[in-house]
C-alpha positions, -999 to +999 in steps of 0.1 A: +607+166+071+613+199+088+609+233+072+646+236+069+660+213+041+655+175+045+640+148+065+660+132+093+682+103+089+656+079+093+633+105+071+577+253-058+577+286-072+544+296-073+531+279-104+553+279-134+534+298-159+501+282-153+476+287-181+444+304-171+425+278-191+403+259-166+382+240-190+376+203-186+394+178-208+384+169-243+394+139-263+398+159-295+425+184-305+401+213-301+388+230-270+354+245-268+341+274-249+329+250-221+348+219-231+344+184-218+369+157-227+356+134-253+371+101-264+381+108-300+405+134-313+395+155-344+419+150-373+438+183-374+473+196-376+467+218-346+490+210-316+484+219-279+494+254-274+523+257-249+529+294-247+564+292-260+582+283-291+617+283-306+636+314-296+628+341-321+601+322-338+566+336-343+534+318-350+497+326-351+479+314-320+458+283-323+421+284-316+428+265-284+453+292-274+428+320-280+402+302-259+428+296-232+437+333-231+401+342-232+397+320-201+423+343-184+397+370-182+373+347-165+400+336-141+409+371-133+373+378-126+374+350-102+404+365-085+386+397-081+360+378-062+386+364-039+399+333-058+436+326-063+445+322-099+475+322-122+484+347-148+490+330-181+528+332-188+553+321-214+568+288-203+574+261-178+604+280-162+584+311-156+566+318-123+532+333-114+508+332-085+492+297-079+462+291-101+429+276-096+432+238-096+417+234-131+444+254-149+470+240-172+507+244-165+527+250-198+548+220-207+576+237-226+603+258-210+640+260-200+634+238-169+610+210-165+577+219-149+570+201-116+601+214-098+597+250-090+560+249-099+536+256-071+532+222-054+500+204-063+478+184-040+484+149-053+512+128-066+518+096-085+555+088-088+568+058-108+602+043-113+608+022-144+633-004-154+642-003-191+637-037-207+647-030-242+685-031-251+679-012-283+691+024-280+670+036-309+639+020-293+646+038-260+649+071-279+616+065-297+600+058-263+612+091-248+599+109-279+565+092-276+564+100-239+571+136-246+544+140-271+519+122-248+529+145-219+524+176-241+488+164-247+479+154-212+493+185-194+473+206-218+441+186-208+439+165-240+438+127-245+467+108-259+468+099-296+434+096-312+416+095-279+396+070-258+369+061-283+357+067-318+386+049-335+390+015-350+366-008-331+390-038-335+420-020-319+425-008-283+421+030-280+451+053-277+438+066-243+424+046-215+397+072-208+395+075-170+404+113-173+376+121-197+357+151-185+384+162-160+402+195-161+440+196-166+443+201-128+477+217-131+492+184-141+530+184-144+551+155-156+589+155-147+613+128-160+646+117-146+674+092-154+689+069-127+725+058-124+717+024-138+707+039-171+743+047-177+756+011-178+768-006-210+734-011-225+730+022-244+766+035-246+760+063-221+787+055-197+809+084-207+780+108-204+771+099-168+773+130-146+800+128-119+774+138-093+751+110-103+765+085-078+748+059-057+739+074-024+759+062+007+743+041+034+730+064+061+725+056+098+691+039+103+685+030+067+665-001+062+661+001+024+639-023+004+655-030-030+620-034-045+612+001-035+645+017-045+664+027-076+653+025-113+665+034-147+638+061-153+614+080-131+583+100-138+568+124-113+532+132-120+517+160-098+481+173-101+453+186-080+431+157-090+445+122-081+428+106-111+445+130-135+479+121-120+472+083-120+459+085-156+491+102-167+514+075-153+491+048-166+493+062-202+532+064-201+534+028-188+510+017-215+530+034-242+562+018-228+548-017-225+575-042-236+602-015-235+599-005-199+583-019-168+572-003-136+598-011-109+579+006-081+554+035-076+541+057-049+508+076-045+510+108-023+485+133-009+487+163+013+518+180+001+543+184+029+564+212+014+554+244-004+572+265-029+548+294-023+558+310+010+528+333+008+504+304+012+496+284+043+524+261+053+513+224+050+516+199+078+530+164+078+514+133+093+531+141+126+510+173+128+539+198+124+542+224+097+567+213+071+584+235+046+585+269+063+620+276+050+618+258+017+631+275-015+604+296-031+596+291-067+600+328-073+634+331-057+655+329-089+688+335-070+682+306-046+671+284-075+702+292-095+725+286-065+709+255-050+687+238-076+696+242-113+727+226-128+750+253-142+774+253-172+803+251-148+788+220-131+783+200-163+778+179-182+765+201-210+733+179-216+722+184-180+726+222-178+693+237-167+683+204-150+687+192-115+692+161-093+663+145-074+665+124-043+634+103-035+631+087-001+602+066+012+601+074+049+580+052+072+566+069+103+558+050+134+528+071+140+512+049+166+542+055+189+544+092+179+507+096+188+514+085+224+543+109+229+537+140+250+533+174+233+563+188+250+586+160+238+571+163+202+579+201+202+614+195+217+621+169+190+612+193+161+624+226+177+591+243+169+557+246+186+530+225+171+504+253+168+519+284+153+550+265+141+573+291+158+609+281+165+619+276+202+618+310+219+602+328+190+566+340+185+559+335+148+565+306+124+588+326+101+608+342+128+645+334+124+654+303+145+678+308+174+695+274+171+714+274+205+679+276+222+670+242+208+682+209+220+714+197+202+693+168+188+664+189+176+654+183+140+653+220+130+687+227+145+704+197+127+687+203+093+692+241+093+716+255+066+737+271+092+744+236+106+753+222+072+776+247+054+746+265+038+732+234+021+697+239+008+672+219-013+639+225-030+615+199-014+582+187-029+573+159-005+539+142+000+523+122+028+513+086+021+493+058+037+495+023+020+472+001+041+488-017+070+520-034+078+504-067+087+508-060+124+478-038+129+497-005+122+493+019+094+519+018+067+522+056+065+547+083+063+565+108+040+575+104+004+604+128+004+613+145-029+642+170-030+657+188-060+692+201-058+722+213-078+745+186-064+737+159-039+772+160-025+765+195-013+728+191-005+712+159+006+742+139+016+757+163+042+723+172+057+713+135+060+746+127+077+740+155+101+706+141+109+720+109+122+718+125+157+681+136+152+658+125+180+631+121+153+649+089+141+632+070+170+599+075+151+608+071+115+628+048+091+639+052+055+627+022+036+631+033+000+656+054-019+665+066-054+685+093-071+679+107-106+695+132-129+667+155-141+673+169-176+664+204-186+630+213-200+616+205-234+620+237-253+595+232-281+574+207-301+606+195-319+624+188-286+620+158-263+630+145-229+667+136-229+674+148-265+708+164-255+718+132-237+712+109-267+724+133-294 
Protein backbone atom coordinates (compact mmCIF):
# COMPACT_ATOMS: atom_id res chain seq x y z
CA UNK A 1 0.00 0.00 0.00
CA UNK A 2 2.89 2.34 0.54
CA UNK A 3 5.05 3.79 -2.12
CA UNK A 4 7.75 1.33 -1.26
CA UNK A 5 6.89 -2.15 -2.47
CA UNK A 6 3.79 -3.85 -1.09
CA UNK A 7 0.79 -3.54 1.16
CA UNK A 8 1.09 -4.44 4.79
CA UNK A 9 0.39 -7.83 6.21
CA UNK A 10 -3.14 -7.28 6.44
CA UNK A 11 -2.84 -5.24 2.89
CA UNK A 12 3.91 1.03 -15.30
CA UNK A 13 6.29 2.27 -17.63
CA UNK A 14 4.85 5.03 -19.21
CA UNK A 15 2.64 3.52 -21.77
CA UNK A 16 4.04 0.60 -23.64
CA UNK A 17 4.03 1.80 -27.16
CA UNK A 18 0.62 3.37 -27.14
CA UNK A 19 -0.72 4.01 -30.59
CA UNK A 20 -1.64 7.58 -31.31
CA UNK A 21 -4.89 6.39 -32.85
CA UNK A 22 -7.61 7.95 -30.75
CA UNK A 23 -10.56 7.13 -32.97
CA UNK A 24 -13.66 5.53 -31.54
CA UNK A 25 -14.42 1.84 -31.95
CA UNK A 26 -15.86 0.41 -35.12
CA UNK A 27 -17.51 -2.93 -35.56
CA UNK A 28 -15.86 -3.56 -38.90
CA UNK A 29 -12.29 -4.40 -39.77
CA UNK A 30 -11.73 -0.90 -41.12
CA UNK A 31 -11.13 2.39 -39.37
CA UNK A 32 -12.35 5.63 -40.88
CA UNK A 33 -11.02 9.14 -40.54
CA UNK A 34 -13.50 9.81 -37.77
CA UNK A 35 -14.52 6.26 -36.89
CA UNK A 36 -17.35 5.09 -34.72
CA UNK A 37 -17.66 1.43 -33.76
CA UNK A 38 -20.35 -0.26 -35.78
CA UNK A 39 -21.82 -3.65 -35.11
CA UNK A 40 -20.77 -5.65 -38.15
CA UNK A 41 -17.29 -6.32 -39.49
CA UNK A 42 -16.55 -5.88 -43.17
CA UNK A 43 -15.35 -9.10 -44.77
CA UNK A 44 -11.66 -8.45 -45.40
CA UNK A 45 -8.37 -10.19 -44.89
CA UNK A 46 -7.02 -7.14 -43.09
CA UNK A 47 -5.97 -7.72 -39.47
CA UNK A 48 -5.64 -5.11 -36.73
CA UNK A 49 -2.29 -3.40 -37.11
CA UNK A 50 -0.07 -4.05 -34.12
CA UNK A 51 3.06 -2.16 -34.93
CA UNK A 52 5.26 -5.28 -34.86
CA UNK A 53 5.66 -8.47 -36.74
CA UNK A 54 7.93 -11.48 -36.95
CA UNK A 55 11.55 -10.46 -36.50
CA UNK A 56 12.99 -9.51 -39.85
CA UNK A 57 9.65 -9.60 -41.64
CA UNK A 58 8.37 -6.66 -43.65
CA UNK A 59 4.85 -5.90 -44.73
CA UNK A 60 2.96 -3.03 -46.29
CA UNK A 61 1.00 -1.10 -43.69
CA UNK A 62 -2.74 -1.62 -43.67
CA UNK A 63 -5.21 1.20 -44.22
CA UNK A 64 -5.91 1.13 -40.49
CA UNK A 65 -2.21 1.45 -39.73
CA UNK A 66 -1.88 4.44 -42.04
CA UNK A 67 -4.86 6.11 -40.43
CA UNK A 68 -3.44 5.33 -36.99
CA UNK A 69 -0.10 6.92 -37.83
CA UNK A 70 -1.92 9.82 -39.42
CA UNK A 71 -3.65 10.28 -36.10
CA UNK A 72 -0.24 10.67 -34.51
CA UNK A 73 0.08 14.06 -36.13
CA UNK A 74 -3.19 15.12 -34.57
CA UNK A 75 -2.08 13.75 -31.22
CA UNK A 76 1.21 15.60 -31.38
CA UNK A 77 -0.71 18.73 -32.20
CA UNK A 78 -2.70 18.18 -29.05
CA UNK A 79 0.52 17.79 -27.11
CA UNK A 80 1.71 21.12 -28.41
CA UNK A 81 -1.44 22.58 -26.95
CA UNK A 82 -0.61 21.08 -23.59
CA UNK A 83 -2.10 17.56 -23.79
CA UNK A 84 -0.15 14.47 -22.79
CA UNK A 85 0.02 11.94 -25.60
CA UNK A 86 2.00 8.90 -26.60
CA UNK A 87 4.41 8.50 -29.44
CA UNK A 88 3.44 5.57 -31.60
CA UNK A 89 6.08 2.87 -31.09
CA UNK A 90 6.74 -0.64 -32.14
CA UNK A 91 5.41 -3.07 -29.57
CA UNK A 92 3.88 -3.93 -26.22
CA UNK A 93 7.32 -4.03 -24.58
CA UNK A 94 8.36 -0.57 -25.76
CA UNK A 95 7.76 2.52 -23.64
CA UNK A 96 6.70 6.08 -24.41
CA UNK A 97 5.05 8.97 -22.57
CA UNK A 98 1.49 8.29 -21.44
CA UNK A 99 -1.07 8.94 -24.12
CA UNK A 100 -4.45 10.51 -24.29
CA UNK A 101 -7.01 8.09 -22.90
CA UNK A 102 -8.45 7.22 -26.29
CA UNK A 103 -5.23 5.77 -27.68
CA UNK A 104 -4.63 2.07 -28.42
CA UNK A 105 -1.80 0.14 -26.78
CA UNK A 106 -0.16 -2.34 -29.18
CA UNK A 107 -0.98 -5.92 -28.25
CA UNK A 108 2.12 -7.66 -29.61
CA UNK A 109 5.54 -7.52 -27.98
CA UNK A 110 8.21 -9.36 -26.01
CA UNK A 111 6.26 -8.77 -22.77
CA UNK A 112 2.52 -8.65 -22.25
CA UNK A 113 1.05 -5.17 -22.19
CA UNK A 114 -0.58 -4.19 -18.90
CA UNK A 115 2.49 -4.74 -16.75
CA UNK A 116 4.98 -1.96 -17.37
CA UNK A 117 2.35 -0.02 -19.34
CA UNK A 118 1.35 3.35 -17.88
CA UNK A 119 -1.37 2.46 -15.37
CA UNK A 120 -4.89 3.12 -16.68
CA UNK A 121 -7.74 4.51 -14.59
CA UNK A 122 -9.98 1.42 -14.42
CA UNK A 123 -9.69 -2.31 -13.86
CA UNK A 124 -11.75 -5.43 -14.34
CA UNK A 125 -9.86 -8.48 -13.09
CA UNK A 126 -11.27 -11.98 -13.49
CA UNK A 127 -10.15 -15.39 -12.26
CA UNK A 128 -11.37 -18.46 -14.14
CA UNK A 129 -11.69 -22.15 -13.34
CA UNK A 130 -11.11 -24.42 -16.33
CA UNK A 131 -14.05 -26.80 -16.71
CA UNK A 132 -12.96 -28.75 -19.75
CA UNK A 133 -10.55 -31.63 -19.25
CA UNK A 134 -9.58 -31.68 -22.92
CA UNK A 135 -6.12 -30.19 -23.46
CA UNK A 136 -6.80 -29.46 -27.14
CA UNK A 137 -9.98 -27.59 -26.22
CA UNK A 138 -8.06 -25.46 -23.70
CA UNK A 139 -5.45 -24.66 -26.35
CA UNK A 140 -8.19 -23.62 -28.79
CA UNK A 141 -9.68 -21.39 -26.10
CA UNK A 142 -6.37 -19.61 -25.50
CA UNK A 143 -5.99 -19.13 -29.24
CA UNK A 144 -9.52 -17.72 -29.53
CA UNK A 145 -8.93 -15.45 -26.55
CA UNK A 146 -5.73 -14.14 -28.15
CA UNK A 147 -7.44 -13.28 -31.43
CA UNK A 148 -10.30 -11.56 -29.57
CA UNK A 149 -7.81 -9.59 -27.46
CA UNK A 150 -6.00 -8.43 -30.59
CA UNK A 151 -9.26 -7.02 -31.91
CA UNK A 152 -10.51 -5.42 -28.71
CA UNK A 153 -7.23 -3.71 -27.79
CA UNK A 154 -7.16 -2.24 -31.30
CA UNK A 155 -10.65 -0.83 -30.78
CA UNK A 156 -12.50 -3.38 -32.92
CA UNK A 157 -15.39 -5.68 -32.14
CA UNK A 158 -14.95 -9.42 -31.73
CA UNK A 159 -15.58 -11.75 -34.67
CA UNK A 160 -18.19 -10.45 -37.09
CA UNK A 161 -19.36 -7.72 -34.76
CA UNK A 162 -22.45 -6.91 -32.71
CA UNK A 163 -25.04 -6.76 -35.51
CA UNK A 164 -25.51 -7.30 -39.21
CA UNK A 165 -24.93 -11.03 -39.13
CA UNK A 166 -27.29 -13.96 -39.21
CA UNK A 167 -30.47 -12.88 -37.45
CA UNK A 168 -31.15 -16.38 -36.10
CA UNK A 169 -27.76 -16.56 -34.33
CA UNK A 170 -26.35 -14.54 -31.41
CA UNK A 171 -23.86 -11.89 -32.53
CA UNK A 172 -20.12 -12.42 -32.01
CA UNK A 173 -19.84 -9.25 -29.92
CA UNK A 174 -22.24 -8.15 -27.18
CA UNK A 175 -22.07 -4.52 -28.34
CA UNK A 176 -21.79 -2.44 -25.18
CA UNK A 177 -18.49 -0.93 -26.36
CA UNK A 178 -19.85 0.28 -29.70
CA UNK A 179 -18.85 3.87 -30.31
CA UNK A 180 -16.16 3.84 -27.61
CA UNK A 181 -12.47 4.47 -28.16
CA UNK A 182 -9.82 1.82 -27.40
CA UNK A 183 -9.19 3.70 -24.12
CA UNK A 184 -5.70 2.19 -23.76
CA UNK A 185 -7.20 -1.24 -23.13
CA UNK A 186 -4.67 -3.89 -22.17
CA UNK A 187 -5.41 -7.56 -21.52
CA UNK A 188 -2.91 -9.60 -19.50
CA UNK A 189 -3.27 -13.36 -18.97
CA UNK A 190 -1.81 -15.58 -16.25
CA UNK A 191 -1.76 -19.24 -15.21
CA UNK A 192 -2.43 -20.29 -11.61
CA UNK A 193 -0.75 -23.19 -9.75
CA UNK A 194 -3.90 -25.31 -10.07
CA UNK A 195 -3.59 -25.37 -13.88
CA UNK A 196 -0.53 -27.58 -13.49
CA UNK A 197 -2.35 -30.52 -11.94
CA UNK A 198 -2.95 -33.82 -13.74
CA UNK A 199 -5.72 -32.60 -16.08
CA UNK A 200 -3.57 -31.28 -18.93
CA UNK A 201 -0.21 -32.98 -18.48
CA UNK A 202 1.53 -29.79 -17.39
CA UNK A 203 2.86 -31.01 -14.06
CA UNK A 204 6.48 -31.21 -15.19
CA UNK A 205 6.26 -27.71 -16.70
CA UNK A 206 5.17 -25.97 -13.51
CA UNK A 207 7.69 -23.27 -12.54
CA UNK A 208 9.46 -23.92 -9.25
CA UNK A 209 8.54 -20.38 -8.15
CA UNK A 210 4.80 -20.95 -8.77
CA UNK A 211 4.04 -22.18 -5.27
CA UNK A 212 1.03 -21.61 -3.06
CA UNK A 213 1.63 -18.50 -0.98
CA UNK A 214 2.20 -19.16 2.72
CA UNK A 215 -0.31 -17.99 5.28
CA UNK A 216 0.63 -14.54 6.57
CA UNK A 217 -0.18 -12.94 9.89
CA UNK A 218 -3.67 -11.44 9.84
CA UNK A 219 -4.87 -13.29 6.73
CA UNK A 220 -8.60 -14.00 6.65
CA UNK A 221 -8.85 -15.36 3.12
CA UNK A 222 -12.15 -16.25 1.49
CA UNK A 223 -11.65 -19.28 -0.80
CA UNK A 224 -14.39 -17.94 -3.06
CA UNK A 225 -12.25 -14.83 -3.69
CA UNK A 226 -8.92 -16.65 -4.01
CA UNK A 227 -7.03 -18.79 -6.50
CA UNK A 228 -8.06 -19.82 -9.98
CA UNK A 229 -6.64 -21.70 -12.97
CA UNK A 230 -6.46 -18.65 -15.24
CA UNK A 231 -6.62 -14.89 -14.78
CA UNK A 232 -7.27 -11.97 -17.09
CA UNK A 233 -6.41 -8.42 -16.07
CA UNK A 234 -8.28 -5.85 -18.17
CA UNK A 235 -7.17 -2.25 -17.69
CA UNK A 236 -8.58 0.76 -19.55
CA UNK A 237 -9.40 4.41 -19.05
CA UNK A 238 -13.08 3.69 -19.70
CA UNK A 239 -14.69 1.20 -17.28
CA UNK A 240 -17.14 -0.02 -19.92
CA UNK A 241 -14.29 -0.95 -22.23
CA UNK A 242 -12.63 -3.02 -19.49
CA UNK A 243 -15.87 -4.75 -18.50
CA UNK A 244 -16.73 -5.42 -22.14
CA UNK A 245 -13.37 -7.14 -22.66
CA UNK A 246 -13.80 -9.53 -19.74
CA UNK A 247 -17.38 -10.23 -20.78
CA UNK A 248 -16.32 -11.21 -24.31
CA UNK A 249 -13.63 -13.60 -23.04
CA UNK A 250 -16.07 -15.18 -20.58
CA UNK A 251 -18.62 -15.57 -23.38
CA UNK A 252 -16.07 -17.16 -25.71
CA UNK A 253 -15.07 -19.53 -22.93
CA UNK A 254 -18.59 -20.56 -21.97
CA UNK A 255 -18.68 -24.28 -21.21
CA UNK A 256 -14.90 -24.50 -21.11
CA UNK A 257 -14.14 -22.03 -18.32
CA UNK A 258 -16.22 -20.34 -15.62
CA UNK A 259 -15.59 -17.12 -13.72
CA UNK A 260 -14.42 -18.04 -10.22
CA UNK A 261 -14.31 -14.46 -8.95
CA UNK A 262 -13.79 -10.99 -10.33
CA UNK A 263 -12.95 -7.52 -9.09
CA UNK A 264 -13.69 -4.04 -10.41
CA UNK A 265 -11.20 -1.31 -9.56
CA UNK A 266 -10.98 2.44 -9.89
CA UNK A 267 -8.55 5.19 -8.93
CA UNK A 268 -5.21 3.51 -9.58
CA UNK A 269 -3.19 3.36 -6.36
CA UNK A 270 0.23 2.95 -7.98
CA UNK A 271 1.91 4.53 -10.95
CA UNK A 272 4.61 3.39 -13.35
CA UNK A 273 5.09 6.98 -14.57
CA UNK A 274 7.09 8.84 -11.89
CA UNK A 275 6.80 12.12 -13.79
CA UNK A 276 3.03 12.06 -13.22
CA UNK A 277 1.20 13.00 -10.04
CA UNK A 278 1.36 10.18 -7.48
CA UNK A 279 -2.11 8.69 -6.91
CA UNK A 280 -3.70 8.32 -3.46
CA UNK A 281 -5.34 5.31 -1.85
CA UNK A 282 -8.66 5.36 0.04
CA UNK A 283 -6.81 6.23 3.24
CA UNK A 284 -5.86 9.52 1.60
CA UNK A 285 -2.11 8.90 1.35
CA UNK A 286 0.02 8.96 -1.77
CA UNK A 287 0.77 5.45 -2.95
CA UNK A 288 3.50 4.35 -5.34
CA UNK A 289 6.11 7.08 -4.90
CA UNK A 290 8.96 4.58 -5.18
CA UNK A 291 7.30 2.14 -7.57
CA UNK A 292 9.36 0.74 -10.44
CA UNK A 293 9.06 3.01 -13.47
CA UNK A 294 8.01 1.55 -16.79
CA UNK A 295 11.01 3.17 -18.46
CA UNK A 296 13.54 1.76 -15.98
CA UNK A 297 14.66 -1.21 -18.05
CA UNK A 298 17.41 -2.12 -15.59
CA UNK A 299 14.99 -2.35 -12.66
CA UNK A 300 12.45 -4.23 -14.78
CA UNK A 301 15.09 -6.75 -15.78
CA UNK A 302 16.30 -7.16 -12.20
CA UNK A 303 12.97 -7.30 -10.39
CA UNK A 304 10.10 -8.00 -12.84
CA UNK A 305 10.94 -10.10 -15.91
CA UNK A 306 11.78 -13.80 -15.66
CA UNK A 307 15.25 -14.37 -17.11
CA UNK A 308 16.74 -17.40 -18.91
CA UNK A 309 18.66 -18.37 -15.80
CA UNK A 310 15.41 -18.36 -13.77
CA UNK A 311 13.50 -20.66 -16.10
CA UNK A 312 11.47 -22.42 -17.20
CA UNK A 313 12.10 -21.57 -20.85
CA UNK A 314 8.41 -21.04 -21.65
CA UNK A 315 8.16 -18.29 -19.03
CA UNK A 316 11.25 -16.25 -20.00
CA UNK A 317 10.15 -12.67 -20.60
CA UNK A 318 7.13 -13.16 -18.38
CA UNK A 319 6.62 -12.46 -14.69
CA UNK A 320 4.74 -13.55 -11.56
CA UNK A 321 1.63 -11.75 -10.33
CA UNK A 322 0.41 -11.60 -6.75
CA UNK A 323 -3.20 -10.41 -6.41
CA UNK A 324 -4.55 -9.58 -2.94
CA UNK A 325 -7.96 -8.18 -2.02
CA UNK A 326 -7.36 -5.97 1.01
CA UNK A 327 -10.35 -4.76 3.00
CA UNK A 328 -9.87 -1.38 4.69
CA UNK A 329 -11.70 -0.53 7.90
CA UNK A 330 -12.12 2.99 6.65
CA UNK A 331 -14.74 4.04 9.22
CA UNK A 332 -12.21 3.37 12.01
CA UNK A 333 -9.42 4.98 10.02
CA UNK A 334 -11.52 8.11 9.46
CA UNK A 335 -11.75 8.62 13.23
CA UNK A 336 -7.98 8.34 13.73
CA UNK A 337 -5.99 11.51 14.40
CA UNK A 338 -3.89 12.99 11.62
CA UNK A 339 -0.69 12.58 13.64
CA UNK A 340 -1.35 8.89 14.21
CA UNK A 341 -2.17 8.37 10.53
CA UNK A 342 1.10 10.00 9.51
CA UNK A 343 3.08 8.03 12.09
CA UNK A 344 1.55 4.78 10.82
CA UNK A 345 2.59 5.46 7.23
CA UNK A 346 5.84 7.32 7.93
CA UNK A 347 4.90 10.16 5.57
CA UNK A 348 2.95 13.36 5.88
CA UNK A 349 -0.49 13.33 4.33
CA UNK A 350 -0.24 16.52 2.28
CA UNK A 351 3.07 16.50 0.42
CA UNK A 352 3.77 12.83 1.02
CA UNK A 353 7.26 13.59 2.34
CA UNK A 354 8.98 10.97 4.52
CA UNK A 355 9.37 11.76 8.22
CA UNK A 356 11.92 14.56 8.61
CA UNK A 357 12.02 15.37 4.90
CA UNK A 358 10.47 18.20 2.90
CA UNK A 359 9.49 16.62 -0.43
CA UNK A 360 7.68 13.45 -1.47
CA UNK A 361 10.60 12.01 -3.40
CA UNK A 362 13.29 12.82 -0.85
CA UNK A 363 15.13 9.68 0.23
CA UNK A 364 13.52 8.36 3.44
CA UNK A 365 15.62 8.34 6.61
CA UNK A 366 14.25 5.13 8.05
CA UNK A 367 15.61 5.50 11.63
CA UNK A 368 13.53 8.69 11.99
CA UNK A 369 10.34 6.65 11.61
CA UNK A 370 8.65 4.46 14.17
CA UNK A 371 9.88 0.84 13.97
CA UNK A 372 6.31 -0.13 13.07
CA UNK A 373 5.86 2.48 10.31
CA UNK A 374 4.66 1.09 7.00
CA UNK A 375 7.27 2.85 4.84
CA UNK A 376 10.10 1.66 7.07
CA UNK A 377 8.96 -1.97 7.07
CA UNK A 378 8.18 -2.09 3.32
CA UNK A 379 11.32 -0.28 2.16
CA UNK A 380 13.80 -2.31 0.06
CA UNK A 381 16.54 -1.52 2.58
CA UNK A 382 14.51 -3.42 5.21
CA UNK A 383 13.96 -6.42 2.91
CA UNK A 384 17.25 -7.25 1.26
CA UNK A 385 16.54 -5.00 -1.72
CA UNK A 386 13.23 -6.65 -2.62
CA UNK A 387 11.12 -4.64 -5.07
CA UNK A 388 7.98 -5.22 -7.11
CA UNK A 389 6.09 -3.38 -9.82
CA UNK A 390 2.66 -2.56 -8.43
CA UNK A 391 -0.54 -1.77 -10.35
CA UNK A 392 -3.14 -1.69 -7.58
CA UNK A 393 -6.62 -0.16 -7.65
CA UNK A 394 -9.12 1.01 -5.07
CA UNK A 395 -12.47 -0.74 -4.85
CA UNK A 396 -15.81 -0.32 -3.12
CA UNK A 397 -18.31 -3.18 -3.35
CA UNK A 398 -21.40 -2.00 -1.50
CA UNK A 399 -21.63 -2.71 2.23
CA UNK A 400 -20.63 -5.52 4.55
CA UNK A 401 -24.16 -5.92 5.92
CA UNK A 402 -23.24 -4.05 9.09
CA UNK A 403 -23.57 -0.55 7.73
CA UNK A 404 -19.92 -0.25 6.71
CA UNK A 405 -18.48 0.16 3.24
CA UNK A 406 -16.86 -2.92 1.75
CA UNK A 407 -13.93 -0.97 0.38
CA UNK A 408 -10.19 -1.19 0.12
CA UNK A 409 -7.25 -1.94 -2.14
CA UNK A 410 -7.00 -4.57 -4.85
CA UNK A 411 -3.26 -5.10 -4.73
CA UNK A 412 -1.51 -6.27 -7.90
CA UNK A 413 2.26 -6.76 -7.91
CA UNK A 414 4.47 -8.14 -10.67
CA UNK A 415 7.85 -9.63 -9.80
CA UNK A 416 10.57 -11.92 -11.05
CA UNK A 417 10.25 -14.34 -8.11
CA UNK A 418 7.76 -14.17 -5.24
CA UNK A 419 10.25 -15.81 -2.89
CA UNK A 420 12.47 -12.74 -3.22
CA UNK A 421 9.68 -10.20 -3.65
CA UNK A 422 6.24 -10.36 -2.09
CA UNK A 423 6.87 -13.10 0.47
CA UNK A 424 9.73 -11.50 2.46
CA UNK A 425 8.14 -8.06 2.35
CA UNK A 426 4.77 -9.36 3.51
CA UNK A 427 6.41 -11.20 6.37
CA UNK A 428 8.21 -8.01 7.36
CA UNK A 429 4.87 -6.20 7.40
CA UNK A 430 3.53 -8.45 10.14
CA UNK A 431 4.71 -5.73 12.56
CA UNK A 432 3.00 -2.92 10.60
CA UNK A 433 0.70 -0.68 12.66
CA UNK A 434 -1.48 -0.38 9.57
CA UNK A 435 -2.69 -3.93 10.15
CA UNK A 436 -5.13 -2.57 12.74
CA UNK A 437 -7.06 -0.97 9.88
CA UNK A 438 -6.82 -3.56 7.10
CA UNK A 439 -7.27 -7.25 6.43
CA UNK A 440 -6.33 -9.47 3.48
CA UNK A 441 -9.48 -11.33 2.42
CA UNK A 442 -8.55 -12.66 -1.03
CA UNK A 443 -5.33 -13.96 -2.58
CA UNK A 444 -4.01 -15.47 -5.80
CA UNK A 445 -0.71 -16.12 -7.54
CA UNK A 446 -0.19 -16.52 -11.29
CA UNK A 447 2.65 -17.14 -13.71
CA UNK A 448 2.41 -14.49 -16.43
CA UNK A 449 3.70 -15.78 -19.78
CA UNK A 450 5.69 -13.54 -22.12
CA UNK A 451 4.05 -11.40 -24.76
CA UNK A 452 2.37 -12.55 -27.94
CA UNK A 453 4.95 -11.88 -30.62
CA UNK A 454 2.80 -11.74 -33.76
CA UNK A 455 -0.49 -12.79 -35.34
CA UNK A 456 0.61 -16.44 -35.44
CA UNK A 457 1.45 -16.53 -31.73
CA UNK A 458 -1.00 -16.96 -28.85
CA UNK A 459 -1.13 -16.78 -25.07
CA UNK A 460 0.70 -19.77 -23.59
CA UNK A 461 1.94 -21.23 -26.88
CA UNK A 462 5.39 -22.06 -25.48
CA UNK A 463 3.83 -23.75 -22.43
CA UNK A 464 1.63 -26.06 -24.49
CA UNK A 465 4.10 -26.72 -27.33
